[in-house]
C-alpha positions in Angstrom: 152.9 -67.1 14.7 152.7 -63.4 15.7 155.3 -61.8 17.9 152.6 -61.2 20.6 151.8 -64.9 20.6 155.5 -65.8 20.9 155.9 -63.4 23.8 152.8 -64.8 25.5 154.1 -68.3 25.1 157.5 -67.6 26.7 156.1 -65.4 29.5 153.1 -67.8 30.2 155.4 -70.8 30.3 157.7 -69.1 32.8 154.8 -68.1 34.9 153.5 -71.6 34.9 156.9 -72.8 36.0 157.2 -70.3 38.9 153.7 -71.1 40.2 154.2 -74.8 39.9 157.5 -74.6 41.9 155.7 -72.5 44.5 153.0 -75.2 44.9 155.6 -77.9 45.1 157.7 -76.0 47.7 154.8 -74.6 49.7 156.0 -73.4 53.2 154.6 -75.6 56.0 156.3 -74.0 58.9 157.8 -70.7 59.9 161.3 -72.1 59.3 160.3 -73.0 55.8 158.7 -69.5 55.3 161.7 -67.6 56.7 164.8 -69.7 55.7 163.5 -72.4 53.4 164.0 -75.0 56.2 167.8 -74.1 56.5 168.9 -76.9 54.1 169.5 -75.2 50.8 172.6 -76.4 48.8 175.3 -73.8 48.4 175.2 -73.9 44.6 171.4 -73.6 44.6 171.6 -70.8 47.1 174.2 -69.0 45.1 172.0 -69.1 42.0 169.0 -68.0 44.0 171.1 -65.2 45.6 172.2 -64.0 42.1 168.6 -63.8 40.9 167.6 -62.1 44.2 170.3 -59.5 43.8 170.2 -59.0 40.0 167.0 -57.0 39.9 165.2 -55.2 37.2 167.8 -52.4 37.8 170.6 -54.9 36.8 168.7 -56.5 33.9 166.7 -53.7 32.5 168.0 -50.4 33.7 171.8 -50.7 34.3 172.7 -51.2 30.6 170.4 -48.3 29.8 172.2 -46.0 32.2 175.6 -47.1 30.8 174.3 -46.5 27.3 173.1 -43.0 28.1 176.0 -42.0 30.3 179.0 -44.2 29.3 181.9 -44.2 31.7 180.3 -41.6 33.9 177.6 -44.2 34.9 180.0 -47.0 35.5 179.6 -46.3 39.2 176.5 -48.5 39.1 178.6 -51.4 37.8 181.5 -50.9 40.2 179.4 -50.1 43.3 177.0 -53.1 43.0 179.8 -55.6 42.3 182.2 -54.2 44.9 179.4 -54.1 47.5 178.6 -57.8 46.9 182.3 -58.6 47.6 182.1 -56.8 51.0 178.9 -58.6 51.8 180.4 -62.0 50.9 183.7 -61.5 52.8 182.7 -59.3 55.8 179.1 -60.0 56.7 177.6 -63.3 55.3 179.6 -65.9 57.1 179.4 -64.1 60.5 175.7 -63.5 60.3 175.2 -67.1 59.4 177.3 -68.1 62.4 175.0 -66.0 64.6 172.1 -68.1 63.4 169.2 -65.8 63.3 166.4 -65.5 60.7 166.5 -61.7 59.9 168.7 -58.6 60.0 166.6 -57.0 62.8 166.8 -60.3 64.7 170.6 -60.0 64.7 170.6 -56.3 65.6 168.0 -56.8 68.4 170.0 -59.6 70.0 173.5 -58.2 69.4 172.6 -54.9 70.8 170.3 -56.5 73.5 167.6 -53.9 72.9 164.0 -53.9 71.8 164.4 -50.2 70.5 167.3 -51.3 68.4 165.2 -54.1 66.9 162.3 -51.7 66.2 164.6 -49.1 64.6 166.2 -51.9 62.4 162.7 -52.9 61.3 161.9 -49.3 60.3 165.2 -49.0 58.4 164.6 -52.3 56.7 161.1 -51.5 55.6 162.0 -48.0 54.3 164.9 -49.3 52.3 163.1 -52.4 51.0 159.9 -50.5 50.0 162.0 -48.0 48.2 163.8 -50.8 46.4 160.7 -52.7 45.5 159.3 -49.6 43.7 162.1 -50.1 41.1 161.2 -53.7 40.6 157.5 -52.9 40.1 158.5 -50.1 37.7 160.7 -52.4 35.7 158.0 -55.1 35.6 155.5 -52.6 34.3 157.9 -51.6 31.5 158.4 -55.2 30.5 154.7 -56.2 30.7 153.5 -53.1 28.9 155.6 -53.8 25.8 155.6 -57.6 25.5 152.0 -58.3 26.6 150.7 -55.1 24.9 149.0 -53.8 28.0 149.3 -50.5 29.7 152.1 -49.9 32.2 149.5 -49.8 35.0 148.1 -53.2 34.1 151.6 -54.5 33.8 152.4 -53.6 37.4 149.1 -55.1 38.6 149.8 -58.4 36.8 153.3 -58.5 38.3 151.9 -58.0 41.8 149.4 -60.8 41.2 152.1 -63.3 40.1 154.4 -62.4 43.0 151.4 -62.8 45.4 150.8 -66.3 44.1 154.2 -67.7 44.7 155.6 -65.6 47.5 152.7 -65.4 49.9 152.2 -69.2 49.9 155.7 -70.4 49.2 157.7 -68.1 51.5 161.4 -68.4 51.4 161.2 -72.1 50.4 159.0 -71.3 47.3 161.0 -68.2 46.5 164.4 -70.0 46.6 163.6 -72.6 44.0 161.6 -70.1 41.9 164.6 -67.8 41.9 166.8 -70.6 40.6 164.4 -71.0 37.6 164.3 -67.2 37.2 168.1 -66.9 37.2 168.3 -69.5 34.4 165.7 -67.7 32.4 167.2 -64.2 32.9 170.8 -65.1 32.2 169.9 -67.0 29.0 167.6 -64.1 28.0 170.4 -61.6 28.6 173.3 -63.3 26.9 171.7 -64.8 23.7 170.7 -61.3 22.3 174.1 -59.9 23.4 175.9 -62.7 21.4 173.7 -62.1 18.3 174.3 -58.3 18.5 178.1 -58.7 19.1 178.3 -61.0 16.0 176.3 -58.5 13.9 178.4 -55.4 14.9 181.9 -56.9 15.3 181.9 -60.5 14.2 183.0 -61.5 17.7 180.5 -63.8 19.5 181.7 -62.9 23.0 180.1 -59.6 23.9 182.7 -58.3 26.4 185.4 -58.9 23.8 183.3 -57.6 21.0 183.1 -54.2 22.8 186.8 -53.8 22.2 186.8 -55.3 18.7 186.5 -53.7 15.3 183.1 -52.4 14.2 182.6 -54.4 11.0 180.8 -51.8 8.9 183.2 -48.9 9.5 186.4 -50.7 10.2 187.0 -48.6 13.4 187.2 -49.9 16.9 183.6 -50.1 18.2 184.1 -47.6 21.0 186.0 -45.2 18.7 183.1 -45.4 16.2 180.6 -44.8 19.0 182.5 -41.7 20.2 182.7 -40.3 16.7 178.9 -40.5 16.1 178.3 -39.0 19.6 180.6 -36.1 18.9 178.8 -35.3 15.7 175.6 -35.1 17.7 176.9 -32.9 20.5 177.2 -35.6 23.1 180.2 -36.3 25.4 182.5 -39.1 24.4 181.2 -42.4 25.7 184.5 -43.0 27.4 184.9 -39.4 28.7 186.0 -38.9 32.3 183.6 -37.4 34.9 184.0 -33.8 36.1 183.0 -34.3 39.8 185.1 -37.2 41.0 184.1 -36.7 44.6 180.5 -37.4 43.8 181.4 -40.4 41.7 183.5 -41.9 44.5 180.7 -41.3 47.1 178.1 -42.7 44.7 180.2 -45.8 44.2 180.7 -46.1 47.9 177.1 -45.6 48.6 176.1 -48.4 46.3 178.8 -50.6 47.8 177.7 -50.2 51.5 174.1 -50.3 50.4 174.6 -53.6 48.6 176.3 -55.0 51.8 173.3 -53.8 53.9 170.5 -55.2 51.7 168.3 -57.3 54.0 166.8 -59.4 51.3 170.2 -60.6 50.1 171.5 -61.1 53.7 168.7 -63.4 54.7 169.6 -65.7 51.8 172.7 -66.8 53.8 170.6 -68.0 56.6 169.1 -70.7 54.4 172.2 -72.9 54.2 173.0 -75.7 56.7 176.4 -74.3 58.0 178.8 -71.4 58.0 181.1 -73.0 55.3 178.1 -73.3 53.1 177.4 -69.5 53.5 180.9 -68.8 52.2 180.6 -71.2 49.3 177.1 -69.9 48.3 178.6 -66.3 48.3 181.3 -67.4 46.0 178.9 -69.2 43.6 176.6 -66.2 43.6 179.5 -64.0 42.5 180.2 -66.3 39.6 176.6 -66.3 38.5 176.4 -62.5 38.9 179.6 -62.0 36.9 178.1 -63.7 33.8 175.6 -60.8 33.5 177.8 -58.0 34.8 180.6 -58.7 32.4 178.1 -58.6 29.5 176.2 -55.4 30.5 178.9 -52.8 29.4 179.0 -54.5 25.9 175.2 -54.5 25.7 175.1 -50.8 26.6 177.6 -49.6 24.1 176.2 -51.7 21.3 172.6 -50.6 22.1 173.6 -46.9 22.0 175.4 -47.4 18.6 172.5 -49.4 17.2 170.0 -46.7 18.3 171.9 -43.8 16.7 172.6 -45.7 13.5 168.9 -46.6 13.3 168.1 -42.9 13.3 171.1 -42.0 11.1 171.6 -45.1 8.9 174.3 -43.5 6.7 176.4 -42.9 9.9 176.9 -46.7 10.4 179.7 -46.9 7.9 183.1 -45.1 7.5 181.5 -41.7 6.6 184.0 -38.9 5.9 181.2 -36.3 5.5 179.1 -36.6 8.6 177.0 -33.6 7.5 175.6 -35.7 4.6 174.9 -38.7 6.9 173.1 -36.5 9.5 171.0 -34.7 6.9 169.7 -38.1 5.8 168.0 -38.8 9.2 165.3 -41.4 9.3 161.9 -40.4 7.9 159.4 -40.8 10.6 156.8 -42.5 8.5 159.4 -45.1 7.5 160.4 -45.8 11.1 161.1 -49.4 11.9 158.5 -51.6 13.6 160.2 -51.6 16.9 159.8 -47.8 17.3 156.1 -48.1 16.4 155.5 -50.8 19.0 157.4 -49.0 21.8 155.6 -45.8 21.0 152.4 -47.5 22.0 153.8 -48.0 25.5 154.6 -44.3 25.8 158.3 -45.0 26.5 159.3 -43.6 23.1 158.0 -40.2 22.0 158.6 -38.3 18.8 157.9 -34.6 18.3 158.6 -33.1 14.9 159.9 -29.8 16.1 161.1 -28.5 12.7 158.3 -30.1 10.6 160.6 -31.9 8.2 159.2 -35.3 8.8 162.5 -36.7 9.9 163.8 -37.8 13.3 166.6 -35.7 14.7 168.4 -37.0 17.8 171.1 -34.8 19.4 172.2 -33.2 22.6 170.1 -30.0 22.7 171.3 -29.3 26.2 174.8 -28.7 25.0 175.2 -24.9 24.6 178.4 -25.4 22.5 176.4 -27.3 19.9 173.6 -24.8 19.5 175.2 -23.1 16.5 175.8 -26.4 14.7 172.2 -27.5 15.4 170.8 -24.2 14.0 172.9 -24.5 10.9 171.4 -28.0 10.3 167.9 -26.6 10.8 167.3 -28.6 14.0 164.9 -27.1 16.5 165.6 -29.5 19.4 165.9 -33.2 20.1 162.9 -34.9 18.7 163.1 -38.5 20.1 162.7 -39.2 23.8 163.7 -42.8 24.6 163.3 -44.1 28.2 166.5 -45.6 29.4 164.7 -48.7 30.8 163.8 -50.0 27.3 167.2 -50.3 25.7 167.9 -53.8 26.8 164.4 -55.0 26.2 164.3 -53.4 22.7 167.8 -54.5 21.7 166.7 -57.7 19.9 164.1 -55.7 17.9 166.6 -52.9 17.1 169.0 -55.6 15.7 166.2 -57.5 13.8 166.8 -60.7 15.8 164.3 -63.6 15.5 161.0 -63.4 17.2 161.8 -66.2 19.7 164.8 -64.1 21.0 162.4 -61.2 21.7 160.1 -63.6 23.5 163.0 -64.9 25.6 164.1 -61.4 26.7 160.5 -60.6 27.6 160.5 -63.6 30.0 164.0 -62.6 31.3 163.2 -59.0 32.0 160.0 -60.0 33.9 161.9 -62.8 35.8 164.6 -60.2 36.9 161.9 -57.9 38.3 159.8 -60.6 40.0 162.8 -62.5 41.6 164.0 -59.4 43.5 160.5 -58.2 44.3 159.8 -61.5 46.0 162.9 -61.4 48.0 162.2 -57.8 49.2 158.7 -58.6 50.1 159.8 -61.6 52.1 162.3 -59.4 54.0 159.5 -56.9 54.8 157.0 -59.5 55.9 159.6 -61.3 58.0 160.6 -58.1 59.8 157.0 -57.3 60.6 155.8 -60.8 61.5 158.9 -62.2 63.2 160.7 -59.1 64.6 157.9 -56.7 65.3 155.0 -59.1 66.2 156.7 -62.3 67.5 159.7 -60.7 69.2 158.2 -57.4 70.3 154.5 -57.1 70.5 153.2 -60.7 71.1 156.0 -63.1 72.1 153.3 -65.8 72.9 151.9 -65.9 69.3 151.5 -69.4 68.0 153.5 -70.7 64.9 150.2 -70.8 63.0 149.4 -67.2 64.0 152.9 -66.1 63.0 152.6 -67.7 59.6 149.3 -65.9 59.1 150.8 -62.6 60.2 153.7 -63.2 57.8 151.4 -63.8 54.8 149.1 -60.9 55.6 152.1 -58.5 56.0 153.5 -59.7 52.7 150.1 -59.1 51.0 150.0 -55.6 52.5 153.6 -55.0 51.3 152.6 -56.1 47.8 149.7 -53.6 47.7 151.9 -50.8 48.9 154.7 -51.7 46.4 152.1 -51.7 43.6 150.8 -48.3 44.5 154.3 -46.8 44.7 155.3 -48.6 41.5 152.4 -46.8 39.7 153.9 -43.5 41.0 157.7 -44.0 41.0 160.2 -41.2 41.7 162.4 -42.1 38.8 163.3 -44.9 36.4 164.2 -48.3 37.9 167.9 -47.9 38.6 167.5 -44.4 40.1 164.9 -45.6 42.5 167.1 -48.6 43.4 170.0 -46.3 44.0 168.0 -44.4 46.6 167.2 -47.7 48.4 170.9 -48.6 48.4 171.7 -45.2 50.0 169.1 -45.7 52.7 170.3 -49.3 53.5 173.9 -48.2 53.5 173.3 -45.3 55.8 171.2 -47.2 58.3 171.8 -51.0 58.4 175.3 -51.6 57.1 177.1 -49.7 59.8 175.0 -51.4 62.5 175.9 -54.8 61.0 179.6 -54.0 60.7 179.9 -52.6 64.3 177.8 -55.5 65.6 180.3 -58.0 64.2 183.6 -56.2 64.6 183.3 -54.0 67.6 182.6 -55.2 71.2 182.5 -51.7 72.5 179.4 -50.4 70.5 176.4 -50.7 72.8 172.6 -50.5 72.3 172.5 -46.7 72.8 175.2 -46.1 70.2 173.6 -48.5 67.7 170.2 -46.9 68.0 171.6 -43.3 67.8 173.8 -44.2 64.9 171.0 -45.9 62.8 168.6 -43.0 63.5 171.2 -40.4 62.7 172.2 -42.1 59.4 168.7 -42.7 58.3 167.3 -39.3 59.2 170.3 -37.4 57.6 170.0 -39.4 54.4 166.3 -39.0 54.1 166.4 -35.3 54.8 169.1 -34.8 52.1 167.1 -36.9 49.6 163.8 -35.2 50.3 165.4 -31.8 50.2 166.2 -32.3 46.5 163.7 -34.9 45.4 160.6 -33.9 47.3 158.9 -35.2 50.4 157.6 -38.7 49.8 158.8 -38.1 46.2 155.8 -35.8 45.5 156.8 -33.5 42.6 157.1 -29.8 43.6 157.6 -30.5 47.3 161.4 -30.4 47.2 162.9 -27.5 49.2 165.8 -26.9 46.8 166.1 -27.5 43.0 167.8 -30.9 42.3 170.8 -29.5 40.4 174.5 -29.8 41.0 174.7 -26.1 41.8 172.5 -26.6 44.8 174.0 -29.8 46.1 176.3 -29.6 49.1 179.9 -30.0 47.8 178.4 -31.3 44.6 177.1 -34.5 46.3 173.9 -35.7 44.7 171.0 -37.2 46.6 171.9 -40.6 45.1 175.4 -40.4 46.6 174.5 -39.3 50.1 174.2 -42.8 51.5 177.9 -43.0 51.9 177.9 -39.7 53.9 175.0 -41.1 56.0 177.0 -44.2 56.7 179.9 -42.1 58.0 177.5 -40.2 60.2 176.1 -43.4 61.5 179.5 -44.8 62.4 180.6 -41.5 64.0 177.4 -41.1 66.2 177.4 -44.7 67.2 181.0 -44.7 68.4 180.7 -41.3 70.1 177.5 -42.3 72.0 178.9 -45.8 72.9 182.2 -44.4 74.3 180.2 -41.8 76.3 178.0 -44.5 77.9 178.4 -47.9 79.6 180.1 -50.9 78.0 177.9 -53.7 76.6 177.3 -56.6 79.1 180.1 -59.2 79.2 178.0 -61.9 77.7 177.4 -59.7 74.6 181.1 -59.1 74.3 181.7 -62.9 74.5 179.0 -63.4 71.9 180.8 -61.0 69.5 184.0 -62.9 70.1 182.4 -66.2 69.3 180.9 -64.9 66.1 184.2 -63.5 64.9 186.3 -66.5 65.8 183.9 -69.5 65.3 184.8 -72.8 66.8 183.2 -75.2 64.2 180.1 -74.9 62.1 176.6 -74.1 63.2 175.1 -71.1 65.0 176.4 -69.2 67.9 172.8 -69.0 69.1 170.2 -71.6 68.4 166.9 -70.4 67.3 
């Protein structure tokens, strides 16, 4: 059986499973559509939450970022994991106690204000649409390689599958689909990692293998990786970062962004009681840890595998690296995995010195120019998209065809699971918060269901269009979304729960200030609406304020939000006494259930 047929079998079977679950769990009411009926078991919800949260950025792009940047990119790992802990401890139980369907629902009622609800809807839609771009981008990468279609067709196929099970199933269909998707993606991620760890180190546990001895050279794996990188002009994989302020702010931005993600927060409204929200958060962290403890090992091994594919002699204990690097891979003899990924356009080779061999090195390093010239190198000749390293790992390591088919299904599952959750958050905000609670309070349940499904269909079309024209690869785009959510929604949620003094005027002013400041900073360096050439300043560290990158500014935006909200609130009237009593009841619950019945 050909590899394409194997891929089609695995992916097709997973699609049939997702659509079958959606038909079985079809939403019959608004409660089914928004919160899956409110009766999801904590373990089931924990698994669905893990799938919802571990997006294409986690499955596809995070390991690629770690592989290319090493320790310097560990902020992604620390920020996303730390943010989930904040969400589980400080937000999830209290929001479940409040008993609402959506994040704007909580903000609108807590701050007793229609403008607050509308601003929250705007913030949610901006963050979620930005986030879903990354999912569609990741799905396009996976589809284009494994189903041998163009990236454009891959994104359209992904949109169609999500449409089938999300529009009709709502949260009920999405919940049980995400359980299946978690099982698929975690098996797909760990099995290749175990194979590769065994090949390179003899240790079957990837996270331990990363600190084990590289079998072929006899050196510790990370030491071996550093030695190869040094010979090619790259920084040590374990090298420290130069700008620690930016790293701290970027990590913090990802943390507060994670805690403010609306599509994850609404998952905690699907369980029967407050205690179940706490348990589901704990279970989700366990399920998330299985992938996040494996990702650094996958990244380091993928980077070493890639380099020793291009320079085969460098795999062993080579005393004379000059000889190893002179014997670079002949392009016409390149392995099959490079040929297949070249067809997607995500690997590109340019023979700059016309020697027929592939040279990979850091041609941006001025200290390495003399060495490169002495070797006759005219520039780096192989461009590899970061998003493909995890997906290509089984092929790089010559693993069996069924493993490649499995990781194809896993990569697609990761993208689709989070895309569905995001689209539900968008449609719920529009149909429930904007239409039902603001524009037309008398709308029937049937009319609200229709509005929810139409708004989700519209969100899918918008996400598809933006996925075809993304501002960056998956994890970069997702980082922007986290910054936007962290600057706008997270402070409002925290102040809504832990401060009785913050009023509606303060909350609205804070959200607008955080959102606008963050968007202005992002668009200044990345371009308005991400259109190339529309940025006001070059996106380089020399132009950033205090060296703070656009991806890190969400933390600053959150600080602006807090400062403006407290300042305006203290300069205006106190919230009504019933609102202060409500905050008290949410923080100090007397029994399970909701502080407010919906």
